[in-house]
C-alpha positions in Angstrom: -91.5 -6.4 57.7 -88.8 -4.4 58.7 -86.6 -7.3 60.0 -87.2 -9.2 56.1 -86.5 -5.7 54.3 -83.4 -5.9 56.3 -82.3 -9.2 56.0 -83.0 -8.9 51.8 -81.0 -5.3 51.5 -78.3 -7.2 53.6 -78.1 -10.5 50.9 -78.8 -7.8 48.0 -75.2 -8.9 46.0 -76.4 -12.4 46.0 -79.3 -11.9 44.3 -80.2 -10.9 40.6 -80.0 -7.7 39.6 -83.4 -8.0 37.8 -85.5 -10.7 36.3 -88.3 -10.9 34.8 -92.0 -11.6 36.2 -92.9 -15.5 35.2 -96.2 -15.7 33.5 -98.2 -17.3 36.4 -97.3 -14.2 38.4 -98.5 -11.8 36.1 -101.9 -13.7 35.4 -102.4 -13.7 39.2 -102.3 -9.7 38.9 -105.3 -9.9 37.0 -107.7 -11.6 39.5 -110.5 -9.5 40.4 -111.1 -7.0 43.1 -111.9 -8.7 46.9 -114.5 -8.5 48.4 -113.7 -9.8 52.0 -110.7 -9.0 53.5 -107.8 -11.5 54.6 -105.2 -11.8 57.5 -102.3 -9.2 56.7 -100.1 -12.5 57.4 -101.5 -13.6 53.8 -101.3 -10.2 52.5 -97.6 -9.7 53.1 -96.3 -13.3 52.5 -98.1 -12.5 49.1 -96.5 -9.6 48.7 -92.6 -11.8 49.7 -93.6 -14.4 47.4 -94.8 -12.2 44.5 -93.4 -8.8 44.8 -90.3 -8.5 46.4 -88.4 -11.0 44.1 -89.1 -8.5 41.3 -87.8 -5.6 41.6 -86.7 -3.0 39.1 -83.1 -3.5 40.5 -81.6 -0.4 40.8 -81.2 -1.3 45.1 -78.8 -3.6 43.6 -74.8 -2.8 43.2 -74.7 -3.7 39.7 -77.5 -1.5 38.5 -76.1 1.5 36.3 -79.2 1.8 33.8 -80.4 5.4 33.1 -80.3 7.8 36.0 -82.0 6.0 39.1 -80.8 6.4 42.6 -80.3 3.4 45.1 -82.5 4.7 48.0 -81.4 3.7 51.6 -82.7 2.4 55.3 -83.2 6.0 56.7 -84.6 7.2 53.8 -87.6 4.4 53.8 -87.5 4.9 57.9 -88.2 7.9 57.1 -90.8 7.9 54.6 -92.9 5.5 56.9 -92.6 7.9 60.0 -93.9 10.4 57.1 -96.5 8.7 56.3 -97.4 7.5 59.5 -98.0 11.4 60.2 -99.7 11.8 57.2 -99.7 15.2 56.9 -100.0 17.6 53.7 -98.0 19.9 52.8 -100.5 22.0 51.4 -99.5 24.8 53.9 -100.5 25.0 57.5 -99.1 25.7 60.8 -97.3 22.9 61.3 -94.1 21.2 61.9 -93.9 19.1 59.0 -93.6 23.0 56.8 -90.7 24.0 58.7 -88.9 20.9 57.9 -89.7 21.3 54.2 -88.7 24.9 54.3 -85.5 23.9 56.2 -84.8 21.3 53.3 -85.4 24.2 50.3 -82.9 25.8 52.7 -80.0 23.5 53.0 -80.0 22.9 49.3 -80.1 27.0 48.3 -76.7 26.7 50.2 -75.2 23.2 48.4 -76.0 25.4 45.4 -75.3 28.7 46.4 -78.3 30.2 45.4 -79.7 33.4 47.5 -81.3 33.0 50.5 -84.0 35.0 49.2 -85.2 32.6 46.2 -88.5 30.6 46.7 -88.3 26.8 46.3 -90.8 23.9 46.5 -89.8 20.3 47.0 -91.6 17.9 44.0 -92.4 14.1 43.0 -89.0 14.8 41.0 -87.3 16.7 37.7 -90.3 16.2 35.5 -92.3 18.5 37.5 -89.7 20.7 38.5 -88.8 21.4 35.3 -92.5 22.1 34.8 -93.0 24.6 37.2 -90.0 26.4 36.1 -91.2 26.9 32.5 -94.6 27.9 33.5 -92.7 30.7 35.6 -90.5 31.4 32.6 -93.5 32.0 30.4 -95.8 33.7 33.0 -92.7 36.3 33.4 -91.6 36.9 30.0 -95.1 36.9 28.1 -96.4 40.8 27.4 -100.1 40.0 29.0 -101.4 38.4 31.7 -101.8 34.5 30.7 -103.2 33.1 33.8 -106.5 35.7 33.0 -106.4 35.7 29.4 -105.0 32.1 28.7 -102.8 31.2 25.4 -105.5 32.0 23.4 -104.4 36.1 23.2 -100.9 35.3 22.4 -99.6 37.0 19.3 -96.7 34.8 18.0 -95.5 31.4 19.0 -93.1 31.2 21.9 -89.9 29.5 21.7 -88.3 27.8 24.1 -84.4 26.9 22.9 -82.5 23.5 24.6 -79.7 21.0 22.9 -80.9 18.2 21.2 -79.2 16.3 24.7 -81.7 18.1 27.1 -84.1 15.7 29.0 -87.3 14.4 27.3 -89.1 15.9 30.0 -88.3 19.3 29.0 -90.2 18.6 25.3 -93.6 17.1 27.8 -93.3 20.2 30.0 -93.6 22.1 26.8 -96.5 20.3 25.2 -98.5 19.9 28.6 -97.9 23.8 28.5 -99.9 24.0 25.5 -97.1 25.5 23.4 -96.5 22.1 21.4 -93.6 20.5 20.6 -92.5 22.3 17.7 -92.6 25.6 19.8 -89.1 24.0 21.9 -86.2 24.4 19.1 -83.7 21.7 20.0 -79.9 22.9 18.6 -77.1 20.5 17.8 -74.3 20.1 20.1 -70.1 20.4 20.0 -67.6 17.2 19.9 -68.1 18.0 23.7 -71.8 17.4 23.7 -72.9 21.0 24.5 -75.2 23.2 22.8 -73.3 25.2 20.1 -73.4 28.6 21.1 -73.4 30.1 17.3 -76.3 28.1 16.0 -78.1 28.9 19.0 -78.1 32.9 18.9 -78.3 32.5 15.4 -81.6 30.7 15.7 -82.5 33.2 17.6 -82.0 36.1 15.5 -83.6 33.7 12.4 -86.7 33.0 15.2 -87.3 36.7 15.5 -87.3 37.8 12.1 -89.8 34.6 11.2 -92.2 36.5 13.8 -91.8 33.9 16.7 -91.1 35.6 20.2 -88.4 33.7 22.1 -88.7 33.4 25.8 -86.2 31.2 27.3 -83.3 28.7 27.3 -82.7 25.4 28.9 -79.2 25.0 29.9 -78.2 21.0 30.9 -76.3 20.6 33.8 -75.6 16.8 33.4 -77.2 15.7 30.6 -78.7 12.6 30.5 -77.1 10.6 28.0 -73.3 11.4 28.3 -73.8 13.8 31.2 -71.9 17.0 29.5 -72.5 20.2 30.6 -73.7 23.0 28.7 -71.7 26.1 28.9 -73.5 27.6 31.5 -72.1 31.0 32.0 -72.0 31.7 28.4 -76.1 30.8 28.2 -76.7 33.1 31.3 -74.7 35.4 29.6 -77.2 35.4 26.0 -80.1 35.4 28.3 -79.5 38.6 29.5 -78.7 40.3 26.5 -81.5 38.8 24.8 -83.9 39.4 27.2 -84.9 35.2 28.1 -84.9 33.2 31.1 -82.4 30.9 31.6 -83.7 27.6 33.1 -81.8 25.3 34.2 -81.9 21.5 34.2 -79.6 20.2 36.9 -80.9 16.7 37.9 -78.2 14.8 39.1 -75.3 16.9 37.2 -75.9 20.3 40.4 -75.1 18.0 42.9 -71.0 18.6 41.4 -71.4 21.2 43.6 -70.5 19.5 46.4 -67.1 17.6 44.8 -64.5 20.1 45.1 -62.9 19.3 42.0 -65.7 19.0 39.7 -67.2 22.6 40.7 -65.9 24.3 38.2 -68.6 22.4 35.8 -71.5 24.5 37.4 -70.1 27.8 37.0 -72.7 30.3 35.9 -75.4 28.1 37.9 -75.8 31.4 40.0 -77.1 32.6 36.3 -80.2 30.9 36.4 -84.1 32.7 37.1 -84.8 28.5 37.8 -82.7 25.6 39.3 -84.4 21.9 38.6 -82.6 19.3 40.7 -83.5 15.8 42.1 -82.3 14.6 45.3 -83.8 10.8 44.3 -81.1 10.6 42.5 -77.4 11.3 43.2 -78.3 12.3 46.9 -79.5 8.1 46.8 -83.0 9.2 48.4 -85.7 7.2 48.2 -88.1 8.4 45.5 -90.0 10.5 44.9 -88.0 13.8 45.5 -86.9 16.4 43.6 -86.8 20.2 43.9 -87.7 23.9 42.0 -85.9 26.9 43.2 -86.9 30.2 41.3 -84.6 33.2 41.7 -87.7 35.6 42.7 -90.0 34.8 44.8 -92.3 37.0 44.0 -92.9 35.8 40.3 -93.3 32.2 42.0 -96.0 33.3 43.3 -97.6 35.3 41.2 -97.6 31.8 38.4 -98.8 30.0 41.1 -100.8 31.9 44.2 -104.9 31.1 44.4 -106.5 31.6 47.6 -110.3 30.7 47.4 -112.7 31.3 50.9 -112.0 28.0 51.8 -108.3 28.3 51.9 -108.1 31.9 52.9 -105.4 32.7 55.2 -103.1 35.4 56.6 -100.2 35.1 58.3 -102.0 37.3 61.5 -104.3 34.3 61.7 -103.9 32.2 65.0 -104.7 28.5 65.1 -103.7 25.7 62.0 -103.9 28.0 59.2 -102.1 31.0 60.7 -98.9 30.9 61.4 -95.3 32.8 59.6 -94.5 30.5 56.5 -96.6 31.0 53.2 -98.4 28.0 52.0 -96.6 25.5 49.5 -99.8 25.6 47.6 -99.0 28.9 46.6 -95.5 27.3 44.9 -97.1 24.6 42.5 -99.9 22.6 40.9 -100.8 21.3 44.3 -102.6 21.5 46.6 -102.0 18.1 48.3 -98.5 17.1 49.0 -96.9 14.7 50.6 -94.2 14.3 53.5 -91.4 14.2 51.7 -89.1 16.4 53.1 -88.5 13.9 55.9 -86.2 12.1 54.3 -83.9 14.1 53.1 -84.2 16.0 56.6 -83.2 13.0 58.1 -80.8 11.5 55.3 -78.8 15.0 55.6 -78.4 15.5 59.5 -77.7 12.0 59.7 -74.7 11.4 57.2 -73.8 15.5 56.5 -73.1 16.6 53.5 -69.3 16.0 53.3 -70.2 12.3 53.6 -72.4 13.2 50.0 -69.7 14.7 48.1 -67.4 12.1 48.8 -69.9 9.1 47.9 -70.0 11.3 44.6 -67.0 11.7 44.3 -66.2 7.7 44.6 -69.3 7.5 41.6 -67.1 9.8 39.4 -63.6 8.3 40.1 -65.8 4.5 39.3 -66.9 6.0 35.8 -63.1 6.6 35.1 -62.0 3.3 36.2 -64.4 2.0 34.0 -63.3 3.9 31.5 -59.8 2.4 31.8 -61.0 -0.7 31.7 -62.6 0.0 28.4 -59.5 1.3 27.2 -57.4 -2.2 28.1 -59.8 -4.4 25.9 -59.2 -4.0 21.5 -62.8 -5.1 21.2 -64.0 -2.3 23.5 -64.4 1.6 22.5 -65.0 4.6 24.1 -68.0 6.6 22.6 -68.1 9.7 24.2 -65.6 11.6 26.8 -66.2 10.4 30.6 -68.1 13.8 31.9 -69.0 13.0 35.4 -70.6 9.7 36.1 -71.7 8.2 32.7 -69.7 5.8 30.7 -70.8 5.3 27.2 -69.0 2.6 25.3 -69.4 -0.2 22.9 -68.2 -3.2 21.6 -66.7 -3.5 18.5 -65.4 -6.4 15.9 -64.2 -5.3 12.6 -66.2 -8.1 10.8 -68.9 -7.0 11.6 -71.1 -4.2 10.1 -72.1 -0.9 11.3 -75.7 -3.0 11.3 -75.0 -5.9 12.9 -72.8 -3.7 15.6 -75.6 -2.0 16.8 -77.5 -5.2 16.8 -74.7 -6.7 19.0 -74.3 -3.8 21.9 -78.3 -3.8 22.0 -78.2 -7.6 22.6 -75.7 -7.6 25.3 -77.3 -5.1 27.2 -80.8 -7.5 27.0 -78.3 -10.6 27.6 -77.0 -8.8 30.8 -80.1 -7.7 32.2 -82.3 -10.8 31.5 -79.3 -13.3 33.3 -79.4 -10.8 36.4 -75.6 -9.8 35.9 -76.0 -6.4 35.5 -78.5 -3.6 34.7 -76.6 -0.9 31.7 -78.9 0.9 29.1 -78.4 1.8 26.0 -78.5 5.4 23.9 -77.8 6.7 20.1 -74.5 8.8 19.7 -74.2 9.8 16.3 -76.4 6.9 14.7 -74.5 4.2 16.7 -75.7 1.8 19.4 -73.8 2.5 22.4 -73.7 0.7 25.8 -74.6 3.2 28.5 -73.2 3.0 32.3 -75.0 5.7 34.6 -73.5 5.4 37.8 -75.8 6.6 40.5 -75.1 3.5 42.9 -73.6 4.3 46.7 -73.5 0.2 46.7 -71.0 -0.2 43.7 -67.5 -1.3 44.5 -64.5 -1.5 41.5 -64.8 -5.6 41.5 -68.2 -5.1 40.2 -67.0 -3.2 37.3 -64.4 -5.8 36.5 -66.9 -8.2 36.9 -69.5 -6.7 34.4 -66.5 -5.8 31.7 -65.9 -9.6 32.0 -69.3 -10.9 31.3 -69.5 -7.7 28.2 -66.2 -9.7 26.7 -68.0 -13.4 27.4 -71.1 -12.0 25.9 -69.8 -10.1 23.0 -67.5 -12.5 22.0 -70.3 -15.2 21.7 -73.3 -13.6 20.1 -70.2 -12.0 17.2 -69.7 -15.8 16.1 -73.4 -15.6 15.3 -73.7 -12.3 13.9 -70.8 -13.6 11.0 -73.6 -15.8 9.9 
């Protein structure tokens, strides 16, 4: 298995980025439950034939769709070792807990958060955002939500974010039982940042209506364009209005590792909570994210619970004792996998300076692609390149706005279906645009030359068809 996967990744550039799974194989996975076992060799051969040839594609050098990381061999081997140990990181006095603590401390150091802050490794930023917002809700309400529940809220709780914020924020609000109507999305300015004046006025008006604002979510690297809200200004507003300041820094927070980009995250230290991913721009295999809470007491008061069967004290001996708090007291999971090992091994193997160079390489590739776009009269940038995301579109003056939107979506689909590259599309200012999100340590400049040449070829051919 190890030999085959090493060979597969070594030759990954020669393979299609993505290919659709044939109907015959899709039907194969409708087979009934096996009653008797078969040899591992047969099971593995089925994997090689029916699963491995049809990946999502994010291991390929020309995958730039959404914000997906690429994974590494070290991370994969670390997952093998972690699964072999099969440790539960809910708590206890054992080595895996020490590894998670060290990884969290390293993350705090990387983003310059105080060492006294608490943290938890999560499945990703969706869980990290949910945990951060749950702590915010419990701290900023004027009664004990854990004991009395949301039915005791006297006025609707309100969260603010820009229209560009990730959908996981809305999902978190819904899971919390507040309802998506309580997420007030604020329009953005020309730099796709939350409009500060509109935000301040909306808070004033909401209070007049009897609402209870409790949190502002800032974006550090928004999903559509990679833009950064003015985090310093948002922190100032939160202090003035007594609101919790949560930052969704899923990938943009790693600008902290690039000297030329650090200015983008000024204001990060004003956050009460921060969510981030390591399986995006730290190139680690899924799943690994992190939430950091500035004040540990707030974190523990939101989640800590100790039934008799989990009772533990630092003074206790044996497996339940030890100096460390149990991680089950910092989130909603009791059973937690040893996801910290791939981060620990990867960071120790490569060092943070190398990660900074790789992230800078992706930023430089985004700038390179933007310059390529500018050299073609049938291509135009749709937004500034803030970091590592390039939004652009194919244009043709002979086509209507509706046809141009259709054309750009079709280009993306054809690139995917022919295995050339994986892009995504999004909508900016009522226009469908192609979106290249560069989180790929395997990409090089020739890949972007190839991409643009194929877009020009496909765009010209599809334009002729849409004219009639």
